[in-house]
N, CA, C, O and the ligand as a Tripos MOL2 file, in Angstrom:
@<TRIPOS>MOLECULE
protein
  317   315    80     0     0
PROTEIN
NO_CHARGES

@<TRIPOS>ATOM
      1 N          60.2060   25.0200   55.8680 N.3       1 MET1
      2 CA         59.2510   26.1170   55.7370 C.3       1 MET1
      3 C          59.9470   27.3670   55.2080 C.2       1 MET1
      4 O          61.0320   27.7240   55.6680 O.2       1 MET1
      5 N          59.3200   28.0250   54.2440 N.am      2 TYR2
      6 CA         59.9230   29.2120   53.6620 C.3       2 TYR2
      7 C          59.2530   30.4840   54.1770 C.2       2 TYR2
      8 O          58.0540   30.5180   54.4510 O.2       2 TYR2
      9 N          60.0570   31.5060   54.2940 N.am      3 GLU3
     10 CA         59.5340   32.7910   54.7350 C.3       3 GLU3
     11 C          58.9360   33.5260   53.5440 C.2       3 GLU3
     12 O          59.2360   33.2040   52.3950 O.2       3 GLU3
     13 N          58.0990   34.5010   53.8180 N.am      4 THR4
     14 CA         57.5510   35.3360   52.7490 C.3       4 THR4
     15 C          58.6360   36.3070   52.2860 C.2       4 THR4
     16 O          59.6060   36.5350   53.0090 O.2       4 THR4
     17 N          58.4840   36.8830   51.0870 N.am      5 PRO5
     18 CA         59.4710   37.8680   50.6160 C.3       5 PRO5
     19 C          59.6610   39.0070   51.6040 C.2       5 PRO5
     20 O          60.7720   39.5140   51.7610 O.2       5 PRO5
     21 N          58.5840   39.4160   52.2750 N.am      6 GLU6
     22 CA         58.6770   40.5070   53.2490 C.3       6 GLU6
     23 C          59.5390   40.0760   54.4420 C.2       6 GLU6
     24 O          60.3860   40.8310   54.9190 O.2       6 GLU6
     25 N          59.3070   38.8650   54.9030 N.am      7 GLN7
     26 CA         60.1070   38.3490   56.0210 C.3       7 GLN7
     27 C          61.5660   38.1950   55.6130 C.2       7 GLN7
     28 O          62.4780   38.4760   56.3900 O.2       7 GLN7
     29 N          61.7710   37.7380   54.3670 N.am      8 TYR8
     30 CA         63.1380   37.5780   53.8960 C.3       8 TYR8
     31 C          63.8720   38.9150   53.9100 C.2       8 TYR8
     32 O          65.0240   38.9920   54.3370 O.2       8 TYR8
     33 N          63.2020   39.9660   53.4410 N.am      9 LEU9
     34 CA         63.8220   41.2990   53.4230 C.3       9 LEU9
     35 C          64.1970   41.7640   54.8250 C.2       9 LEU9
     36 O          65.2560   42.3560   55.0330 O.2       9 LEU9
     37 N          63.3160   41.4880   55.7820 N.am     10 GLU10
     38 CA         63.6070   41.8530   57.1700 C.3      10 GLU10
     39 C          64.8610   41.1450   57.6680 C.2      10 GLU10
     40 O          65.7370   41.7570   58.2790 O.2      10 GLU10
     41 N          64.9300   39.8460   57.3970 N.am     11 ILE11
     42 CA         66.0890   39.0500   57.8170 C.3      11 ILE11
     43 C          67.3550   39.5780   57.1570 C.2      11 ILE11
     44 O          68.3810   39.7540   57.8130 O.2      11 ILE11
     45 N          67.2750   39.8280   55.8500 N.am     12 VAL12
     46 CA         68.4600   40.2560   55.1160 C.3      12 VAL12
     47 C          68.9520   41.6180   55.6010 C.2      12 VAL12
     48 O          70.1550   41.8360   55.7400 O.2      12 VAL12
     49 N          68.0140   42.5320   55.8590 N.am     13 LYS13
     50 CA         68.4280   43.8530   56.3540 C.3      13 LYS13
     51 C          69.1970   43.7250   57.6680 C.2      13 LYS13
     52 O          70.1930   44.4110   57.8960 O.2      13 LYS13
     53 N          68.7100   42.8320   58.5210 N.am     14 ARG14
     54 CA         69.3730   42.6010   59.8040 C.3      14 ARG14
     55 C          70.7660   42.0090   59.6040 C.2      14 ARG14
     56 O          71.7280   42.4100   60.2590 O.2      14 ARG14
     57 N          70.8520   41.0430   58.6820 N.am     15 GLU15
     58 CA         72.1360   40.3890   58.4310 C.3      15 GLU15
     59 C          73.1340   41.3260   57.7550 C.2      15 GLU15
     60 O          74.3370   41.2570   58.0100 O.2      15 GLU15
     61 N          72.6190   42.2080   56.8870 N.am     16 VAL16
     62 CA         73.4870   43.2020   56.2490 C.3      16 VAL16
     63 C          74.1280   44.0760   57.3160 C.2      16 VAL16
     64 O          75.3280   44.3460   57.2660 O.2      16 VAL16
     65 N          73.3340   44.5160   58.2720 N.am     17 ARG17
     66 CA         73.8510   45.3730   59.3430 C.3      17 ARG17
     67 C          74.9300   44.6480   60.1490 C.2      17 ARG17
     68 O          75.9720   45.2180   60.4760 O.2      17 ARG17
     69 N          74.6580   43.3850   60.4600 N.am     18 LYS18
     70 CA         75.6380   42.5760   61.1970 C.3      18 LYS18
     71 C          76.9550   42.4720   60.4270 C.2      18 LYS18
     72 O          78.0370   42.6730   60.9770 O.2      18 LYS18
     73 N          76.8290   42.1510   59.1410 N.am     19 LEU19
     74 CA         78.0190   41.9700   58.3150 C.3      19 LEU19
     75 C          78.7720   43.2840   58.1590 C.2      19 LEU19
     76 O          80.0030   43.2950   58.1390 O.2      19 LEU19
     77 N          78.0450   44.3900   58.0490 N.am     20 GLU20
     78 CA         78.6890   45.7010   57.9430 C.3      20 GLU20
     79 C          79.4870   46.0200   59.2110 C.2      20 GLU20
     80 O          80.5650   46.6100   59.1440 O.2      20 GLU20
     81 N          78.9510   45.6270   60.3510 N.am     21 ASP21
     82 CA         79.6630   45.8190   61.6160 C.3      21 ASP21
     83 C          80.9500   45.0220   61.6520 C.2      21 ASP21
     84 O          81.9810   45.4990   62.1260 O.2      21 ASP21
     85 N          80.8770   43.7930   61.1430 N.am     22 ILE22
     86 CA         82.0460   42.9030   61.1720 C.3      22 ILE22
     87 C          83.1240   43.3780   60.1930 C.2      22 ILE22
     88 O          84.3050   43.4200   60.5370 O.2      22 ILE22
     89 N          82.7150   43.7300   58.9860 N.am     23 CYS23
     90 CA         83.7110   44.0510   57.9580 C.3      23 CYS23
     91 C          84.0060   45.5460   57.8790 C.2      23 CYS23
     92 O          84.8710   45.9600   57.1070 O.2      23 CYS23
     93 N          83.3030   46.3630   58.6650 N.am     24 HIS24
     94 CA         83.4990   47.8090   58.6450 C.3      24 HIS24
     95 C          83.4030   48.3690   57.2400 C.2      24 HIS24
     96 O          84.2220   49.1870   56.8200 O.2      24 HIS24
     97 N          82.3840   47.9110   56.5180 N.am     25 CYS25
     98 CA         82.1710   48.4220   55.1760 C.3      25 CYS25
     99 C          80.6780   48.6100   54.9700 C.2      25 CYS25
    100 O          79.8730   48.2280   55.8190 O.2      25 CYS25
    101 N          80.3180   49.1890   53.8610 N.am     26 ARG26
    102 CA         78.9120   49.3520   53.5200 C.3      26 ARG26
    103 C          78.5560   48.3640   52.4210 C.2      26 ARG26
    104 O          79.3380   48.1380   51.4970 O.2      26 ARG26
    105 N          77.3750   47.7830   52.5270 N.am     27 ILE27
    106 CA         76.9340   46.8010   51.5510 C.3      27 ILE27
    107 C          75.7420   47.3570   50.7910 C.2      27 ILE27
    108 O          74.7320   47.7320   51.3870 O.2      27 ILE27
    109 N          75.8670   47.4060   49.4770 N.am     28 PHE28
    110 CA         74.7770   47.8870   48.6410 C.3      28 PHE28
    111 C          74.4440   46.8550   47.5830 C.2      28 PHE28
    112 O          75.3360   46.2570   46.9820 O.2      28 PHE28
    113 N          73.1670   46.6530   47.3630 N.am     29 ASP29
    114 CA         72.7060   45.7470   46.3230 C.3      29 ASP29
    115 C          73.3210   46.1290   44.9760 C.2      29 ASP29
    116 O          73.2920   47.2970   44.5900 O.2      29 ASP29
    117 N          73.8720   45.1560   44.2680 N.am     30 GLY30
    118 CA         74.4280   45.4050   42.9440 C.3      30 GLY30
    119 C          75.8930   45.7940   42.9340 C.2      30 GLY30
    120 O          76.4890   45.9030   41.8630 O.2      30 GLY30
    121 N          76.4960   46.0100   44.1170 N.am     31 GLU31
    122 CA         77.9200   46.3430   44.1600 C.3      31 GLU31
    123 C          78.7720   45.0870   44.2390 C.2      31 GLU31
    124 O          78.3390   44.0510   44.7440 O.2      31 GLU31
    125 N          79.9920   45.2010   43.7280 N.am     32 ASN32
    126 CA         80.8940   44.0580   43.7130 C.3      32 ASN32
    127 C          81.6520   43.9260   45.0260 C.2      32 ASN32
    128 O          82.0320   44.9140   45.6540 O.2      32 ASN32
    129 N          81.8580   42.6800   45.4160 N.am     33 ASN33
    130 CA         82.6670   42.4100   46.5940 C.3      33 ASN33
    131 C          83.0710   40.9370   46.5740 C.2      33 ASN33
    132 O          82.8640   40.2380   45.5820 O.2      33 ASN33
    133 N          83.6460   40.4790   47.6800 N.am     34 PHE34
    134 CA         84.0650   39.0950   47.7600 C.3      34 PHE34
    135 C          83.1230   38.3270   48.6790 C.2      34 PHE34
    136 O          82.6920   38.8420   49.7110 O.2      34 PHE34
    137 N          82.8140   37.1170   48.3040 N.am     35 CYS35
    138 CA         81.9090   36.2910   49.0900 C.3      35 CYS35
    139 C          82.4950   36.0570   50.4840 C.2      35 CYS35
    140 O          83.6330   35.6050   50.6050 O.2      35 CYS35
    141 N          81.7240   36.3630   51.5450 N.am     36 PRO36
    142 CA         82.2480   36.1950   52.9070 C.3      36 PRO36
    143 C          82.5660   34.7350   53.2260 C.2      36 PRO36
    144 O          83.3600   34.4570   54.1250 O.2      36 PRO36
    145 N          81.9640   33.8180   52.5090 N.am     37 ARG37
    146 CA         82.1380   32.4050   52.8050 C.3      37 ARG37
    147 C          83.3390   31.8010   52.0690 C.2      37 ARG37
    148 O          84.1800   31.1470   52.6860 O.2      37 ARG37
    149 N          83.4170   32.0200   50.7450 N.am     38 CYS38
    150 CA         84.4600   31.3510   49.9520 C.3      38 CYS38
    151 C          85.4910   32.3150   49.3940 C.2      38 CYS38
    152 O          86.5310   31.8800   48.8990 O.2      38 CYS38
    153 N          85.2250   33.6280   49.4610 N.am     39 GLY39
    154 CA         86.2070   34.5980   48.9910 C.3      39 GLY39
    155 C          86.1920   34.8550   47.4980 C.2      39 GLY39
    156 O          87.0230   35.6140   47.0010 O.2      39 GLY39
    157 N          85.2550   34.2350   46.7600 N.am     40 GLU40
    158 CA         85.1780   34.4770   45.3210 C.3      40 GLU40
    159 C          84.5870   35.8590   45.0560 C.2      40 GLU40
    160 O          83.7920   36.3700   45.8450 O.2      40 GLU40
    161 N          84.9910   36.4580   43.9290 N.am     41 TYR41
    162 CA         84.4830   37.7710   43.5410 C.3      41 TYR41
    163 C          83.0310   37.6440   43.0810 C.2      41 TYR41
    164 O          82.6930   36.7260   42.3330 O.2      41 TYR41
    165 N          82.1860   38.5520   43.5210 N.am     42 GLY42
    166 CA         80.7850   38.4830   43.1330 C.3      42 GLY42
    167 C          80.0800   39.8050   43.3330 C.2      42 GLY42
    168 O          80.7200   40.8460   43.4820 O.2      42 GLY42
    169 N          78.7510   39.7600   43.3350 N.am     43 THR43
    170 CA         77.9240   40.9550   43.4350 C.3      43 THR43
    171 C          76.8970   40.7720   44.5390 C.2      43 THR43
    172 O          76.2130   39.7500   44.5890 O.2      43 THR43
    173 N          76.7850   41.7460   45.4180 N.am     44 TRP44
    174 CA         75.7590   41.6650   46.4650 C.3      44 TRP44
    175 C          74.3810   41.5960   45.8390 C.2      44 TRP44
    176 O          74.0170   42.4260   45.0060 O.2      44 TRP44
    177 N          73.6330   40.6120   46.2430 N.am     45 ASP45
    178 CA         72.2450   40.5110   45.8170 C.3      45 ASP45
    179 C          71.4110   40.4880   47.0930 C.2      45 ASP45
    180 O          71.1750   39.4330   47.6820 O.2      45 ASP45
    181 N          70.9740   41.6630   47.5040 N.am     46 ILE46
    182 CA         70.3800   41.8140   48.8350 C.3      46 ILE46
    183 C          68.9210   41.3700   48.8640 C.2      46 ILE46
    184 O          68.4190   40.9370   49.9010 O.2      46 ILE46
    185 N          68.2500   41.4770   47.7320 N.am     47 GLU47
    186 CA         66.7980   41.3100   47.7960 C.3      47 GLU47
    187 C          66.2430   40.0450   47.1730 C.2      47 GLU47
    188 O          65.0780   39.7200   47.4020 O.2      47 GLU47
    189 N          67.0270   39.3190   46.3950 N.am     48 THR48
    190 CA         66.4040   38.2330   45.6310 C.3      48 THR48
    191 C          67.0490   36.8700   45.8210 C.2      48 THR48
    192 O          66.7840   35.9660   45.0290 O.2      48 THR48
    193 N          67.8760   36.6840   46.8270 N.am     49 LYS49
    194 CA         68.4710   35.3640   47.0720 C.3      49 LYS49
    195 C          69.2830   34.8400   45.9030 C.2      49 LYS49
    196 O          69.2830   33.6400   45.6290 O.2      49 LYS49
    197 N          69.9670   35.7280   45.2200 N.am     50 GLY50
    198 CA         70.8900   35.2680   44.1790 C.3      50 GLY50
    199 C          70.2540   34.9070   42.8610 C.2      50 GLY50
    200 O          70.8300   34.1450   42.0850 O.2      50 GLY50
    201 N          69.0630   35.4420   42.5870 N.am     51 PHE51
    202 CA         68.3930   35.0550   41.3560 C.3      51 PHE51
    203 C          68.4220   36.1190   40.2730 C.2      51 PHE51
    204 O          67.7140   35.9960   39.2740 O.2      51 PHE51
    205 N          69.2310   37.1670   40.4520 N.am     52 VAL52
    206 CA         69.3600   38.1780   39.4100 C.3      52 VAL52
    207 C          70.4510   37.7240   38.4530 C.2      52 VAL52
    208 O          71.6290   37.7030   38.8110 O.2      52 VAL52
    209 N          70.0560   37.3580   37.2260 N.am     53 ASP53
    210 CA         70.9920   36.7470   36.2870 C.3      53 ASP53
    211 C          72.1610   37.6460   35.9240 C.2      53 ASP53
    212 O          73.2980   37.1810   35.8430 O.2      53 ASP53
    213 N          71.8920   38.9470   35.7000 N.am     54 GLU54
    214 CA         72.9630   39.8240   35.2320 C.3      54 GLU54
    215 C          74.0050   40.1180   36.3130 C.2      54 GLU54
    216 O          75.0330   40.7340   36.0320 O.2      54 GLU54
    217 N          73.7450   39.6820   37.5400 N.am     55 TYR55
    218 CA         74.7270   39.8780   38.5970 C.3      55 TYR55
    219 C          75.8720   38.8780   38.5050 C.2      55 TYR55
    220 O          76.8910   39.0370   39.1760 O.2      55 TYR55
    221 N          75.7110   37.8490   37.6790 N.am     56 GLY56
    222 CA         76.7630   36.8470   37.5850 C.3      56 GLY56
    223 C          76.8400   36.0440   38.8550 C.2      56 GLY56
    224 O          75.9020   35.3260   39.2020 O.2      56 GLY56
    225 N          77.9650   36.1610   39.5630 N.am     57 ASN57
    226 CA         78.1010   35.4280   40.8170 C.3      57 ASN57
    227 C          77.4600   36.2200   41.9550 C.2      57 ASN57
    228 O          78.1210   37.0230   42.6150 O.2      57 ASN57
    229 N          76.1890   35.9880   42.1740 N.am     58 SER58
    230 CA         75.4690   36.7140   43.2120 C.3      58 SER58
    231 C          75.9050   36.2680   44.5960 C.2      58 SER58
    232 O          76.0560   35.0750   44.8590 O.2      58 SER58
    233 N          76.1060   37.2460   45.4840 N.am     59 ILE59
    234 CA         76.3510   36.9500   46.8960 C.3      59 ILE59
    235 C          75.0570   37.2820   47.6330 C.2      59 ILE59
    236 O          74.5740   38.4140   47.5740 O.2      59 ILE59
    237 N          74.5040   36.3030   48.3210 N.am     60 TYR60
    238 CA         73.1930   36.5120   48.9450 C.3      60 TYR60
    239 C          73.1430   35.8410   50.3080 C.2      60 TYR60
    240 O          73.9890   35.0120   50.6450 O.2      60 TYR60
    241 N          72.1400   36.2150   51.0790 N.am     61 TYR61
    242 CA         71.9970   35.5950   52.3830 C.3      61 TYR61
    243 C          71.0430   34.4110   52.2840 C.2      61 TYR61
    244 O          69.9010   34.5470   51.8450 O.2      61 TYR61
    245 N          71.5340   33.2500   52.7010 N.am     62 SER62
    246 CA         70.7220   32.0380   52.6370 C.3      62 SER62
    247 C          69.9990   31.8050   53.9590 C.2      62 SER62
    248 O          70.6260   31.7110   55.0140 O.2      62 SER62
    249 N          68.6740   31.7130   53.8890 N.am     63 THR63
    250 CA         67.8970   31.3880   55.0860 C.3      63 THR63
    251 C          67.7730   29.8780   55.2530 C.2      63 THR63
    252 O          67.1130   29.4050   56.1790 O.2      63 THR63
    253 N          68.4030   29.1230   54.3610 N.am     64 VAL64
    254 CA         68.4930   27.6700   54.5350 C.3      64 VAL64
    255 C          69.7180   27.3490   55.3890 C.2      64 VAL64
    256 O          69.6610   26.5190   56.2970 O.2      64 VAL64
    257 N          70.8180   28.0210   55.0800 N.am     65 TYR65
    258 CA         72.0820   27.7550   55.7960 C.3      65 TYR65
    259 C          72.3940   28.7960   56.8630 C.2      65 TYR65
    260 O          73.3290   28.6350   57.6460 O.2      65 TYR65
    261 N          71.6010   29.8660   56.8860 N.am     66 TYR66
    262 CA         71.8430   30.9680   57.8220 C.3      66 TYR66
    263 C          73.2500   31.5350   57.6840 C.2      66 TYR66
    264 O          73.9660   31.7130   58.6700 O.2      66 TYR66
    265 N          73.6200   31.8090   56.4650 N.am     67 GLU67
    266 CA         74.9310   32.4010   56.2140 C.3      67 GLU67
    267 C          74.9300   33.0820   54.8540 C.2      67 GLU67
    268 O          74.0820   32.8220   54.0010 O.2      67 GLU67
    269 N          75.9190   33.9700   54.6790 N.am     68 TRP68
    270 CA         76.1390   34.5870   53.3790 C.3      68 TRP68
    271 C          76.8560   33.5890   52.5070 C.2      68 TRP68
    272 O          77.8020   32.9350   52.9450 O.2      68 TRP68
    273 N          76.4120   33.4720   51.2800 N.am     69 ARG69
    274 CA         77.0550   32.5730   50.3380 C.3      69 ARG69
    275 C          76.8370   33.0920   48.9250 C.2      69 ARG69
    276 O          76.1180   34.0710   48.7250 O.2      69 ARG69
    277 N          77.4540   32.4440   47.9460 N.am     70 CYS70
    278 CA         77.3070   32.8940   46.5690 C.3      70 CYS70
    279 C          76.9900   31.6980   45.6850 C.2      70 CYS70
    280 O          76.9300   30.5630   46.1560 O.2      70 CYS70
    281 N          76.7910   31.9600   44.4170 N.am     71 ARG71
    282 CA         76.4370   30.8700   43.4990 C.3      71 ARG71
    283 C          77.5620   29.8500   43.3980 C.2      71 ARG71
    284 O          77.3090   28.6560   43.2390 O.2      71 ARG71
    285 N          78.7940   30.3130   43.4880 N.am     72 ILE72
    286 CA         79.9210   29.3840   43.4260 C.3      72 ILE72
    287 C          79.9040   28.4590   44.6330 C.2      72 ILE72
    288 O          80.2200   27.2750   44.5150 O.2      72 ILE72
    289 N          79.5330   29.0000   45.8040 N.am     73 CYS73
    290 CA         79.3590   28.1450   46.9860 C.3      73 CYS73
    291 C          78.3370   27.0450   46.6810 C.2      73 CYS73
    292 O          78.5540   25.8780   47.0040 O.2      73 CYS73
    293 N          77.2300   27.4290   46.0600 N.am     74 ASP74
    294 CA         76.1650   26.4680   45.7500 C.3      74 ASP74
    295 C          76.6570   25.3950   44.7980 C.2      74 ASP74
    296 O          76.3740   24.2110   44.9810 O.2      74 ASP74
    297 N          77.3960   25.8150   43.7810 N.am     75 ILE75
    298 CA         77.8880   24.8690   42.7720 C.3      75 ILE75
    299 C          78.8770   23.9020   43.4080 C.2      75 ILE75
    300 O          78.8290   22.6980   43.1560 O.2      75 ILE75
    301 N          79.7700   24.4340   44.2330 N.am     76 ARG76
    302 CA         80.7830   23.5810   44.8690 C.3      76 ARG76
    303 C          80.1570   22.5380   45.7830 C.2      76 ARG76
    304 O          80.6580   21.4210   45.9100 O.2      76 ARG76
    305 N          79.0540   22.9210   46.4160 N.am     77 ARG77
    306 CA         78.3970   21.9970   47.3220 C.3      77 ARG77
    307 C          77.9190   20.7440   46.5950 C.2      77 ARG77
    308 O          77.8770   19.6550   47.1690 O.2      77 ARG77
    309 N          77.5590   20.9160   45.3240 N.am     78 CYS78
    310 CA         77.0280   19.7970   44.5470 C.3      78 CYS78
    311 C          78.1310   18.8920   44.0240 C.2      78 CYS78
    312 O          77.8610   17.7560   43.6340 O.2      78 CYS78
    313 N          79.3610   19.3710   44.0080 N.am     79 ASN79
    314 CA         80.4500   18.5750   43.4320 C.3      79 ASN79
    315 C          80.9310   17.4930   44.4060 C.2      79 ASN79
    316 O          81.8440   16.7330   44.0810 O.2      79 ASN79
    317 ZN         80.9290   31.9040   47.9010 Zn       80 ZN80
@<TRIPOS>BOND
     1     1     2 1
     2     2     3 1
     3     3     4 2
     4     3     5 am
     5     5     6 1
     6     6     7 1
     7     7     8 2
     8     7     9 am
     9     9    10 1
    10    10    11 1
    11    11    12 2
    12    11    13 am
    13    13    14 1
    14    14    15 1
    15    15    16 2
    16    15    17 am
    17    17    18 1
    18    18    19 1
    19    19    20 2
    20    19    21 am
    21    21    22 1
    22    22    23 1
    23    23    24 2
    24    23    25 am
    25    25    26 1
    26    26    27 1
    27    27    28 2
    28    27    29 am
    29    29    30 1
    30    30    31 1
    31    31    32 2
    32    31    33 am
    33    33    34 1
    34    34    35 1
    35    35    36 2
    36    35    37 am
    37    37    38 1
    38    38    39 1
    39    39    40 2
    40    39    41 am
    41    41    42 1
    42    42    43 1
    43    43    44 2
    44    43    45 am
    45    45    46 1
    46    46    47 1
    47    47    48 2
    48    47    49 am
    49    49    50 1
    50    50    51 1
    51    51    52 2
    52    51    53 am
    53    53    54 1
    54    54    55 1
    55    55    56 2
    56    55    57 am
    57    57    58 1
    58    58    59 1
    59    59    60 2
    60    59    61 am
    61    61    62 1
    62    62    63 1
    63    63    64 2
    64    63    65 am
    65    65    66 1
    66    66    67 1
    67    67    68 2
    68    67    69 am
    69    69    70 1
    70    70    71 1
    71    71    72 2
    72    71    73 am
    73    73    74 1
    74    74    75 1
    75    75    76 2
    76    75    77 am
    77    77    78 1
    78    78    79 1
    79    79    80 2
    80    79    81 am
    81    81    82 1
    82    82    83 1
    83    83    84 2
    84    83    85 am
    85    85    86 1
    86    86    87 1
    87    87    88 2
    88    87    89 am
    89    89    90 1
    90    90    91 1
    91    91    92 2
    92    91    93 am
    93    93    94 1
    94    94    95 1
    95    95    96 2
    96    95    97 am
    97    97    98 1
    98    98    99 1
    99    99   100 2
   100    99   101 am
   101   101   102 1
   102   102   103 1
   103   103   104 2
   104   103   105 am
   105   105   106 1
   106   106   107 1
   107   107   108 2
   108   107   109 am
   109   109   110 1
   110   110   111 1
   111   111   112 2
   112   111   113 am
   113   113   114 1
   114   114   115 1
   115   115   116 2
   116   115   117 am
   117   117   118 1
   118   118   119 1
   119   119   120 2
   120   119   121 am
   121   121   122 1
   122   122   123 1
   123   123   124 2
   124   123   125 am
   125   125   126 1
   126   126   127 1
   127   127   128 2
   128   127   129 am
   129   129   130 1
   130   130   131 1
   131   131   132 2
   132   131   133 am
   133   133   134 1
   134   134   135 1
   135   135   136 2
   136   135   137 am
   137   137   138 1
   138   138   139 1
   139   139   140 2
   140   139   141 am
   141   141   142 1
   142   142   143 1
   143   143   144 2
   144   143   145 am
   145   145   146 1
   146   146   147 1
   147   147   148 2
   148   147   149 am
   149   149   150 1
   150   150   151 1
   151   151   152 2
   152   151   153 am
   153   153   154 1
   154   154   155 1
   155   155   156 2
   156   155   157 am
   157   157   158 1
   158   158   159 1
   159   159   160 2
   160   159   161 am
   161   161   162 1
   162   162   163 1
   163   163   164 2
   164   163   165 am
   165   165   166 1
   166   166   167 1
   167   167   168 2
   168   167   169 am
   169   169   170 1
   170   170   171 1
   171   171   172 2
   172   171   173 am
   173   173   174 1
   174   174   175 1
   175   175   176 2
   176   175   177 am
   177   177   178 1
   178   178   179 1
   179   179   180 2
   180   179   181 am
   181   181   182 1
   182   182   183 1
   183   183   184 2
   184   183   185 am
   185   185   186 1
   186   186   187 1
   187   187   188 2
   188   187   189 am
   189   189   190 1
   190   190   191 1
   191   191   192 2
   192   191   193 am
   193   193   194 1
   194   194   195 1
   195   195   196 2
   196   195   197 am
   197   197   198 1
   198   198   199 1
   199   199   200 2
   200   199   201 am
   201   201   202 1
   202   202   203 1
   203   203   204 2
   204   203   205 am
   205   205   206 1
   206   206   207 1
   207   207   208 2
   208   207   209 am
   209   209   210 1
   210   210   211 1
   211   211   212 2
   212   211   213 am
   213   213   214 1
   214   214   215 1
   215   215   216 2
   216   215   217 am
   217   217   218 1
   218   218   219 1
   219   219   220 2
   220   219   221 am
   221   221   222 1
   222   222   223 1
   223   223   224 2
   224   223   225 am
   225   225   226 1
   226   226   227 1
   227   227   228 2
   228   227   229 am
   229   229   230 1
   230   230   231 1
   231   231   232 2
   232   231   233 am
   233   233   234 1
   234   234   235 1
   235   235   236 2
   236   235   237 am
   237   237   238 1
   238   238   239 1
   239   239   240 2
   240   239   241 am
   241   241   242 1
   242   242   243 1
   243   243   244 2
   244   243   245 am
   245   245   246 1
   246   246   247 1
   247   247   248 2
   248   247   249 am
   249   249   250 1
   250   250   251 1
   251   251   252 2
   252   251   253 am
   253   253   254 1
   254   254   255 1
   255   255   256 2
   256   255   257 am
   257   257   258 1
   258   258   259 1
   259   259   260 2
   260   259   261 am
   261   261   262 1
   262   262   263 1
   263   263   264 2
   264   263   265 am
   265   265   266 1
   266   266   267 1
   267   267   268 2
   268   267   269 am
   269   269   270 1
   270   270   271 1
   271   271   272 2
   272   271   273 am
   273   273   274 1
   274   274   275 1
   275   275   276 2
   276   275   277 am
   277   277   278 1
   278   278   279 1
   279   279   280 2
   280   279   281 am
   281   281   282 1
   282   282   283 1
   283   283   284 2
   284   283   285 am
   285   285   286 1
   286   286   287 1
   287   287   288 2
   288   287   289 am
   289   289   290 1
   290   290   291 1
   291   291   292 2
   292   291   293 am
   293   293   294 1
   294   294   295 1
   295   295   296 2
   296   295   297 am
   297   297   298 1
   298   298   299 1
   299   299   300 2
   300   299   301 am
   301   301   302 1
   302   302   303 1
   303   303   304 2
   304   303   305 am
   305   305   306 1
   306   306   307 1
   307   307   308 2
   308   307   309 am
   309   309   310 1
   310   310   311 1
   311   311   312 2
   312   311   313 am
   313   313   314 1
   314   314   315 1
   315   315   316 2
@<TRIPOS>SUBSTRUCTURE
     1 MET1         2 RESIDUE 1 A MET
     2 TYR2         6 RESIDUE 1 A TYR
     3 GLU3        10 RESIDUE 1 A GLU
     4 THR4        14 RESIDUE 1 A THR
     5 PRO5        18 RESIDUE 1 A PRO
     6 GLU6        22 RESIDUE 1 A GLU
     7 GLN7        26 RESIDUE 1 A GLN
     8 TYR8        30 RESIDUE 1 A TYR
     9 LEU9        34 RESIDUE 1 A LEU
    10 GLU10       38 RESIDUE 1 A GLU
    11 ILE11       42 RESIDUE 1 A ILE
    12 VAL12       46 RESIDUE 1 A VAL
    13 LYS13       50 RESIDUE 1 A LYS
    14 ARG14       54 RESIDUE 1 A ARG
    15 GLU15       58 RESIDUE 1 A GLU
    16 VAL16       62 RESIDUE 1 A VAL
    17 ARG17       66 RESIDUE 1 A ARG
    18 LYS18       70 RESIDUE 1 A LYS
    19 LEU19       74 RESIDUE 1 A LEU
    20 GLU20       78 RESIDUE 1 A GLU
    21 ASP21       82 RESIDUE 1 A ASP
    22 ILE22       86 RESIDUE 1 A ILE
    23 CYS23       90 RESIDUE 1 A CYS
    24 HIS24       94 RESIDUE 1 A HIS
    25 CYS25       98 RESIDUE 1 A CYS
    26 ARG26      102 RESIDUE 1 A ARG
    27 ILE27      106 RESIDUE 1 A ILE
    28 PHE28      110 RESIDUE 1 A PHE
    29 ASP29      114 RESIDUE 1 A ASP
    30 GLY30      118 RESIDUE 1 A GLY
    31 GLU31      122 RESIDUE 1 A GLU
    32 ASN32      126 RESIDUE 1 A ASN
    33 ASN33      130 RESIDUE 1 A ASN
    34 PHE34      134 RESIDUE 1 A PHE
    35 CYS35      138 RESIDUE 1 A CYS
    36 PRO36      142 RESIDUE 1 A PRO
    37 ARG37      146 RESIDUE 1 A ARG
    38 CYS38      150 RESIDUE 1 A CYS
    39 GLY39      154 RESIDUE 1 A GLY
    40 GLU40      158 RESIDUE 1 A GLU
    41 TYR41      162 RESIDUE 1 A TYR
    42 GLY42      166 RESIDUE 1 A GLY
    43 THR43      170 RESIDUE 1 A THR
    44 TRP44      174 RESIDUE 1 A TRP
    45 ASP45      178 RESIDUE 1 A ASP
    46 ILE46      182 RESIDUE 1 A ILE
    47 GLU47      186 RESIDUE 1 A GLU
    48 THR48      190 RESIDUE 1 A THR
    49 LYS49      194 RESIDUE 1 A LYS
    50 GLY50      198 RESIDUE 1 A GLY
    51 PHE51      202 RESIDUE 1 A PHE
    52 VAL52      206 RESIDUE 1 A VAL
    53 ASP53      210 RESIDUE 1 A ASP
    54 GLU54      214 RESIDUE 1 A GLU
    55 TYR55      218 RESIDUE 1 A TYR
    56 GLY56      222 RESIDUE 1 A GLY
    57 ASN57      226 RESIDUE 1 A ASN
    58 SER58      230 RESIDUE 1 A SER
    59 ILE59      234 RESIDUE 1 A ILE
    60 TYR60      238 RESIDUE 1 A TYR
    61 TYR61      242 RESIDUE 1 A TYR
    62 SER62      246 RESIDUE 1 A SER
    63 THR63      250 RESIDUE 1 A THR
    64 VAL64      254 RESIDUE 1 A VAL
    65 TYR65      258 RESIDUE 1 A TYR
    66 TYR66      262 RESIDUE 1 A TYR
    67 GLU67      266 RESIDUE 1 A GLU
    68 TRP68      270 RESIDUE 1 A TRP
    69 ARG69      274 RESIDUE 1 A ARG
    70 CYS70      278 RESIDUE 1 A CYS
    71 ARG71      282 RESIDUE 1 A ARG
    72 ILE72      286 RESIDUE 1 A ILE
    73 CYS73      290 RESIDUE 1 A CYS
    74 ASP74      294 RESIDUE 1 A ASP
    75 ILE75      298 RESIDUE 1 A ILE
    76 ARG76      302 RESIDUE 1 A ARG
    77 ARG77      306 RESIDUE 1 A ARG
    78 CYS78      310 RESIDUE 1 A CYS
    79 ASN79      314 RESIDUE 1 A ASN
    80 ZN80       317 GROUP 0 **** ****
């Protein structure tokens, strides 16, 4: 079952706050950072689940896996 975009935003805002507490940093959509899961360089994609093409390696929160991941994580999973 998938959540609505509004529900997704609520979840992501909560997860952003959690992650900010853990890493003692601020997370902003469109800023560069390292994927919390695999450590690859990427771009925070807070609102669209990694579907912004110009972000390159989007780092997004997955409500399927309940974790932060990036496109490289997704690609590696298929290999
Ligand atoms: Zn990753």
